[in-house]
N, C-alpha and C positions, 0 to 999 in steps of 0.2 A: 380642595377648596372650601366644603365643609370643614375639616378640620383646623382648616390655615382661620376661621371665625371663630371657631371656638376656642380658638388657643389665645384668639383676640379678648373674647368675651371674658375668659378666664383671666387676664391680666389687669383687665379694670376691675371687676370684681375685688382681685390680691390690691390693690389699687387704693380703693377706698376703705379696704379692711384694713390697713396697714395703718390708713387716715388716722381710725378709731382705736387701735390697740393702744393700747396702755403699759403692757411689760414688756423688759429689754428680748426678753426670750422668744415674746411672742412676735413682735418687730422684726426682730433677726430671725425665725424661721419664714417669715413670711417674706423676708429679701430675697434667701432663700431660692424658695419656690419659684418667686418672680423673675431670681439670673434663670433658674432651671427650664422657666416659660419662654424665657425670651431667646434664649440658646437656640431651642426647641422650634419658635417663630422664624428666626432667624435661618435654619437646617428647613423648613417647610418655603418661607420666601425665594430661598436660593433653587428648590426646586421645581418651583412655579414657574422660575425666571427661563428654566432649564426647557422645561414643557413646552413654553410660547417660543423659545428658540426652533426653529424648520431646520436648522442643520442638524441638531439632537434625534438621534433616531432609535435611543434607549437611553433609559436613567435608572439607576438605581441606587441606593445606599451607599452614599462613600465613590460614587464616580457614574461616569454616564461613556455615551458612542455615540462618535459624529458621522454624519453621511460621506467625510472624507477617510474616515477608519473604514469601513465598511464597505465601500463602493469597489475596489481592487477584490476586495473577496468576492463579491455577488456578482459581478463581472465572472471571475473565472467559475464560478457556478453555473453561469448562463453558458457559456461557451462549452462547459462538459456537458450540459442538458442538449444543447444543439448537437454534440458530437456523436452523444447514445441514441437522442430519439428524433432529430433531425427536425425539430420546433423549436418556436423562439420563445421561451422560457415567459418572456415579458408580453408574450402576446397572451398566455394562460392567466387569466385575472388569480383565480383562485391556487394552483400551482406554485405562482410566482410566490404570494403571498403566505403560504405552507412554507418554503424555503428560505424568503427571508425571514420570518419569524424562527427556525430553526439555527439559522445563522446568529442572527440575535444574543438569541440564547445562548449560544456555545462561546462566544464572542463577551457577553454578562459573566459569562460561568469562566473564563479565563482569567477575565480581570482579576475576580474575586480570590482565583485560586493564588495569583501572582500576589493580591495585598495580604492573604496570610501568610504567603511565605515570608513575604517584607516584615513582617509584622513580629513574627515569630523568628525573624532571625537566619532564617535558613540559606544555608550554601548549598547548593543541589551539586556541585561538581567544587572538588578543590583544583588547585592552580597544577597539582602535578597530574591529577588526570584531564583538565583541560588540554595541558600540553601533550599528551599520549593522545588525544582522539585527534588534533591536529597533525599531529605526523600521520597517524592511522590515515587521515582526511586524504592527506598528499599526495600517501603512497596509491588509494584508491580513484586518486585524480586520476593520477597517470597512467591508471589502468583502464579507467572507462574512456579516456582519451583515446589512448591506442585502438580503441574498440568501436569509440563513436567522433571519431574527428571531425565531422562537422559541427558538432553540440559546441556552440560557444558559450557554455555555461563556463565561468571564470573559475580560480581556485577558490575566489574567496567566498561567493557562492554555495560552491559547495560545500566546504569548511562549515559555512554559518547552517546551511542546511544539516549538516554530521554531527554539530554540537547543540544545533535547537531538540534533534529529536535525543541525543542524550539527555539533557535538560527533562526533555517531557517526560521520557521513561522514569529518571528520578523523582521528578516530580509525581507521578501514578504512585510511586512505592512510598512515598514519603507521606501524603495525604490519604491512602487507603490504609496503613500502618498495615500491622499483622494481619498477616490472614493464616486459616488452617486449612486444610486441605484432605479428606480421610481416604482411604483405600475404596471406599466406596464412591465418591466423587468422583475417582479417577476411572472406577468399573463401572459407574454411569456414562461417564463421558464418552467411554469407548463404547458401550453398547448401543448409546444412541449414533454415534456413526456410524457400525458396523451394519445397523438397520439402514439407515440414510444409503450408504455408500452400495448394500447389495441390491436394493430397491433399483438406485442409480445406473449401478453398470450391467444389471441385466435388461435395462431398456438400450442403455449407450454402451455396448464392449468396445465400438470400436473408440472410445475417447480415454481408454486407459495409458496407453503407451505417453501421449501429452501429455496427462494428468500426473502421471507417475515423474516425468520429466522436470516437469514446472509447475505443476501445485504448488500449494502452500502448506496444504492440510494433508497428513497421513494419510493412508489409505487402509481401509482396513477388509475389503471383500475383493478378491481379483479375478475378472471373469477368465472362460477357459480359452485354450487356443493361442496364449503368449509363451515367446522365447526369448532370452534375454542376445543382443548381438552385441559387436562392436564393429564399428567402423575404421577403417584404415583409408584416408581421402588421399589422394595425388589431387592436388587441388589446383589449378588456373592462377598463372603469374595477372600482374594487373590488367598488363593489356589484353591477355586472352580473357580473362573478366570481362572487361568492357566490349569488347569484338560479341562477347556471349551473350551478354544482358541488352544489346544493341536485337540482336534476332530475337530474343525471346520477348521484350516488348514489342516490337513487329510482328509477332505472332499471336500476342494479346490483342493487339490493336487490327488483325486484318480483317476485312469483310467479304474475303473471296478465299477460292480452294484454293487458286493460285499464289494468290501472299500469304496463305498458310504452309502453302508448300515451300514458298522460296526463302521463307524465315527457318521452317525445319530443315532444310538444304542447308543454311547458315552453321547451325546450330552444331550439326553434322560435321562441319568440315573443320570448324574450330575446335572439337571436338577432340578429330583428326590431328591436328598437330600436338595436342598434348599426349595422343596414343603410345607413340614410344619410352615416354616416362611412366607411362601405367604399366607398359610390357615389362621393364626394367624390375619394373616391384614386383611381378609376376615369377621373374625369374630367379629373383633372390630368394622369393618364398619357396620355389620348387628346388633352390639347394643345399633349403632346412633353414635359412633365418626364421626365428621366428617372431610372428605378429607383434608380438610386444615390443622387440626390439625394434624393428620397422615404424612403431607406432608412436615412437619418440623422436624418429626422422621425419616420417611424412605428413602427421596427424596436427597442421599446423590450423586447420581450420577451425578455432573454437566458435569465433561466430556466428557459423555457417551448423555447427552440429552440438552447441551445449556442453559447455565446462561439464556439468554433471554427467552423461552421455560420454565424456572421454574417460571417465574416472569407472564407471560403473557399468557402461552399456547401456542400450536402448531399450524397450521393451516394445516387440512388434508381432503382430498377428496377421494375419493374410485380409483382415478389415479395418486394421488401424488404420489412422487419417495422416499420422507426421509425413511420412515418408513417400517417394512414389511408388504408384503402383510399379515399376521397372525395379526399383530395390527392396519392396515387398514383397516381389515373386520370387527373386534369386535369395535373399533372407528363407523366405517359408522353401525352398527348393534344399536347402542344405539338409542331408540325411542324420546326421549325427555331431551331438558336440564338439567341438574340436575344429572339426571341416570350414574352407576357408575359399569364398567362391573366384572366380574370376573378376576380373575388372568391368566396372557396373555403369554404364556414364550416368551422370546427373546432372544439375543445374551449378554443380561447385568444381564438377571435372569429375576423375573416375573416382569409384570407391571400390575395397575390397571388404569382403564381409564374414566375419568369423563368429559361427555358434557358438556360444557360451555355453545355456544350460536352458531349460524348458524350467517355465514360470508356474509353479504349484497354482491355482485355481483356488478360489472358496476364500474361507476367512486367511485372514493372517492375526496367529496366535496372539492374545493381549499381553504376554508377557516380552513376545520383542516388539512391542507399542508402550510398554507400562511408563518408560522414562520418559517419550512423548508425549503422551497423555497426561502426567502427572504436570507437568511442564505450563501443559494450556490448562489444567484443572486449578494452577494456580494463578494465573495469566487471568480467567474469568472470575476469579473470585477477586482480584486486585481491581478490576476495574469495578465489578460490581459494588464494592465497600468505597472505593473511588466516588462514582457515580450517584450512590448513598447521601456521601458526605456534600457533594459538589449540590444537591437537590438542596438538602437543607441550609446553606449556605443562600445560594438562589433566593428559598421563598423568604428568610429572614432578611433578605436586601430589599424587596420589594420594587420587586423590576416593573418597568412599564415598556412596552414596543410601539416604535411605531413605525410599522412596512411601509403604510403609504408613504411616506417620507422617503422611503430610497426609490420610488418611480421618478 
């Protein structure tokens, strides 16, 4: 408001000066300055109008964010907060305001990035790249639906998410620009991870197997006592699986010993129906067929066992948490690499366990992980430069946020 008044006063003074000017040059200069101030006055008036609009939750030079734009994103964060913390974010004034401010800042930053890309005429994806990504998305969608048939995500939604991720990565690369990563940067990242992993797995050795299978970060330090095994699954068919799950749920919901015993007996009875198939696999192993050859025929439980584990095996110890005590005990009872267990009952059917090898404990050699950490170091540098540039754009855009209007 003060700047608006100052501009009005400046215009009045210039009008007065223009009236007293006698030379053509001075008049032209004053007219140009008046035109500039008028344009700035119009911009400030438009910003003031937005400031007064209760539906506007953020303003920046060149644009604004409305409540309708931000609402769905904020509600998603509210649902996540309830899921992870069991509380209503809207009932926590300080926390809600912090989340709202972060969201609005992110939304303004995204608009600024898009505006810069458009102004510079940047095409994030070529037509050929878009077509290739659509084909990849369609293939991935078919796999996803086969594994999660109950998911109601459409192919169009799946493809849109696929393309958005690719465009976000392309924008990251473009905005960040060239990055330089030295060998010292890579080694420092590895050393930091090694220190953190050693501290964590010394305190929580039981977590290693799960993190090795599903974790996103490379593991640099391995606790003692782990071996690698493969599982050959003889799975329930759909009918037996449904029956077994009924007894599994009944066991979980049971409130007395009799109900627990009945549910456990029901599970045993279902497993007995599958036992002949397991015995047939055992007979083929005893006759000399290899574990490898039978994997291709019987290991159909990708969703139960994890695709990664099928290819490279599972890290398992006497104290790991991923598998049942029955499977862990059978796996740890095997004497030497190459040994195969008898059929072991589990919640998926029966498994045969092959002891592959012992996993060396202690640090994982830097050279074995150099490529991974080099890529991670480059990604860190990209985000660092991207964040710095976007922060500069944010500051220059004079943003104002109104989180109270989100409530």
